[in-house]
C-alpha positions as CSV (number, residue, x, y, z in Angstrom):
1,M,34.1,-110.6,33.9
2,S,32.2,-112.2,36.7
3,I,30.3,-110.2,39.4
4,H,32.8,-111.4,42.1
5,S,35.8,-110.4,40.1
6,I,34.4,-106.9,39.6
7,F,33.8,-106.5,43.3
8,E,37.3,-107.9,44.1
9,R,38.9,-105.4,41.7
10,V,37.0,-102.4,43.1
11,R,37.9,-103.4,46.7
12,G,41.5,-103.9,45.6
13,E,41.6,-100.3,44.3
14,E,40.1,-99.2,47.7
15,R,37.0,-97.7,46.1
16,V,33.5,-97.7,47.6
17,V,31.6,-96.6,44.5
18,L,31.2,-98.6,41.3
19,M,31.7,-96.8,37.9
20,Q,28.9,-96.9,35.4
21,T,30.4,-99.6,33.3
22,E,31.0,-101.8,36.3
23,S,27.5,-101.3,37.6
24,K,25.9,-102.2,34.3
25,A,28.2,-105.3,33.9
26,I,27.0,-106.6,37.3
27,L,23.4,-106.0,36.5
28,K,23.6,-107.6,33.1
29,E,25.4,-110.6,34.6
30,A,22.6,-110.9,37.2
31,G,20.0,-111.0,34.4
32,L,18.7,-107.5,34.8
33,P,17.8,-105.4,31.7
34,V,20.3,-102.6,31.0
35,I,21.0,-100.1,28.2
36,G,24.2,-100.9,26.4
37,C,27.2,-98.8,27.5
38,W,30.5,-98.4,25.7
39,E,33.7,-96.7,27.0
40,V,35.6,-94.4,24.7
41,H,38.8,-92.3,25.0
42,S,38.7,-90.2,21.8
43,A,36.1,-88.1,19.9
44,P,36.4,-90.1,16.7
45,K,35.7,-93.3,18.6
46,A,32.7,-91.6,20.3
47,V,31.4,-90.6,16.9
48,Q,31.9,-94.0,15.4
49,L,30.1,-95.8,18.2
50,S,27.2,-93.2,18.1
51,E,26.7,-93.9,14.4
52,S,26.8,-97.7,15.1
53,I,24.3,-97.4,18.0
54,G,22.0,-94.9,16.2
55,F,21.2,-91.3,17.1
56,P,20.2,-89.8,19.5
57,V,22.9,-90.8,22.1
58,V,24.1,-89.8,25.5
59,L,27.7,-89.1,26.6
60,K,28.8,-89.4,30.2
61,I,32.0,-88.9,32.1
62,L,33.5,-92.1,33.3
63,S,35.8,-91.6,36.3
64,P,36.2,-93.0,39.9
65,E,36.7,-89.3,40.9
66,V,33.3,-88.2,39.7
67,T,30.0,-89.5,41.2
68,H,27.5,-86.7,40.6
69,K,28.0,-86.5,36.8
70,S,24.9,-84.4,35.8
71,E,25.5,-81.7,38.5
72,R,29.0,-81.0,37.1
73,E,28.1,-81.0,33.4
74,G,29.4,-84.6,32.9
75,V,26.3,-85.7,31.0
76,K,25.2,-84.6,27.5
77,L,21.8,-85.8,26.4
78,N,19.9,-86.0,23.1
79,L,22.9,-85.8,20.8
80,H,21.4,-86.1,17.3
81,N,24.4,-86.0,14.9
82,K,28.2,-86.5,14.6
83,E,29.0,-82.8,15.2
84,A,26.9,-82.8,18.4
85,V,28.8,-85.9,19.7
86,R,32.2,-84.4,18.8
87,K,31.4,-81.1,20.5
88,A,30.0,-82.8,23.6
89,Y,33.0,-85.1,24.0
90,H,35.4,-82.1,24.0
91,E,33.2,-80.1,26.4
92,I,33.1,-82.9,28.9
93,K,36.9,-83.5,28.7
94,R,37.6,-79.8,29.2
95,A,35.2,-79.7,32.2
96,F,36.9,-82.6,34.0
97,G,40.5,-82.2,32.7
98,K,41.9,-81.0,36.0
99,I,39.9,-83.6,38.1
100,D,40.9,-86.6,36.1
101,P,42.8,-86.0,32.8
102,D,42.8,-89.7,32.0
103,A,39.0,-90.1,32.4
104,G,37.1,-91.8,29.6
105,L,33.5,-91.3,28.5
106,T,30.7,-93.6,27.9
107,V,28.3,-93.7,24.9
108,Q,24.8,-95.1,25.1
109,K,21.5,-94.9,23.3
110,M,19.2,-92.1,24.4
111,V,16.0,-93.5,26.0
112,D,13.1,-91.1,26.5
113,G,9.6,-91.3,27.8
114,G,8.1,-93.4,30.6
115,V,8.4,-92.7,34.3
116,E,11.8,-92.6,36.0
117,T,12.1,-94.8,39.1
118,I,14.8,-95.8,41.5
119,A,15.6,-99.1,43.1
120,G,18.5,-100.2,45.2
121,V,19.9,-101.8,48.3
122,A,21.2,-100.0,51.4
123,H,22.6,-101.3,54.7
124,D,20.5,-100.3,57.8
125,P,22.7,-100.4,60.9
126,Q,19.9,-102.2,62.9
127,F,18.2,-104.4,60.3
128,G,20.9,-105.1,57.8
129,P,20.4,-105.0,54.0
130,V,17.1,-103.4,52.9
131,I,15.7,-102.8,49.4
132,M,14.1,-99.5,48.4
133,F,11.9,-98.4,45.6
134,G,10.5,-95.0,44.6
135,L,10.2,-92.3,41.9
136,G,13.6,-91.5,40.5
137,G,15.4,-88.4,39.3
138,I,14.7,-85.2,41.3
139,F,11.7,-86.8,42.9
140,V,13.7,-89.1,45.1
141,E,15.5,-86.2,46.8
142,L,12.6,-83.7,46.7
143,L,9.7,-85.9,47.8
144,R,11.5,-88.8,49.5
145,D,8.6,-91.0,48.3
146,I,10.2,-94.3,49.0
147,A,9.2,-97.8,50.1
148,F,11.5,-100.2,52.0
149,R,11.6,-103.9,52.8
150,L,14.1,-106.3,54.3
151,I,15.7,-108.6,51.8
152,P,15.2,-111.1,50.3
153,I,11.8,-110.2,48.9
154,D,9.3,-112.2,46.8
155,R,6.8,-111.0,44.1
156,G,4.2,-110.2,46.7
157,D,6.7,-107.8,48.5
158,A,7.6,-106.1,45.2
159,H,3.9,-105.8,44.3
160,E,3.2,-104.1,47.7
161,M,6.3,-101.8,47.5
162,I,5.4,-100.4,44.1
163,R,1.8,-99.7,45.1
164,E,2.9,-98.2,48.4
165,I,4.5,-95.0,47.1
166,K,2.4,-91.9,46.8
167,G,3.5,-91.6,43.1
168,Y,2.0,-94.9,42.1
169,P,-0.8,-93.1,40.1
170,L,2.0,-91.9,37.8
171,L,3.0,-95.5,37.1
172,Q,-0.6,-96.5,36.4
173,G,-1.0,-93.7,33.8
174,F,-2.0,-90.1,34.7
175,R,-3.8,-87.4,32.8
176,G,-3.4,-89.1,29.4
177,R,0.1,-90.3,30.0
178,P,0.5,-94.1,29.4
179,G,1.1,-96.4,32.3
180,V,4.3,-98.5,32.7
181,N,4.9,-102.2,32.8
182,I,4.3,-102.9,36.5
183,G,5.1,-106.6,36.1
184,A,8.6,-105.7,34.7
185,L,9.2,-103.4,37.6
186,E,8.4,-106.3,40.0
187,E,10.8,-108.5,38.1
188,V,13.6,-105.9,38.5
189,M,12.9,-105.6,42.2
190,M,13.2,-109.3,42.7
191,G,16.3,-109.4,40.6
192,I,18.0,-106.7,42.7
193,S,17.1,-108.6,45.9
194,N,18.5,-111.8,44.5
195,L,21.7,-110.0,43.4
196,A,22.2,-108.5,46.8
197,T,21.8,-111.8,48.7
198,S,24.1,-113.6,46.3
199,I,27.1,-111.5,46.9
200,P,29.3,-113.0,49.8
201,R,29.7,-110.7,52.7
202,N,33.5,-110.6,52.3
203,L,33.0,-108.9,48.9
204,R,30.6,-106.3,50.2
205,N,31.8,-102.8,51.3
206,R,31.7,-102.4,55.0
207,P,28.6,-100.4,56.1
208,E,30.7,-97.9,58.0
209,S,32.8,-97.1,54.9
210,H,29.8,-96.2,52.7
211,P,26.3,-96.6,54.0
212,G,24.8,-96.6,50.5
213,L,26.4,-99.9,49.6
214,F,25.3,-103.3,50.9
């Protein structure tokens, strides 16, 4: 499915938030690296996929009604065997049964280590689309250590943004922890910028409907 067709479907359903599978499909189509993600609707299928992918795996709720998955126990990490996957599947379905009884789950490989970062595009009411970069996870909300630039950006902009945040020493390697691939981060930043500028305005959500989207 093309990027444009995904956006058209989401707008046709009057949604302003992409689901995990849709987001990853768009990023993959744009040439950005993503972890494989498979939708399941039964515990046996979740177990079968987990065995095919290789343990450990992660299960996540997949529903347009649920955006903050981890805060509502919609994410189960480090599942190391079939029984753990089966148990996690049923726990997630029970937790969200009243919210969305038809919701599916996703299965993907557990990836650990490294430094979590965040990158994305938002719409500034004065300047238009801007790209942001910072430390991810709890750090983005706790520290607000984020760099911004107008898009499009080039490698020089990406280079500066990454080194601008106060948490940059963590990316270089800190107190014995290995550094990350800064060049790969720069490639991702440029890819996100190119993706944002390639989507026609008529397919973007209106800023007033959801300021976090284009």
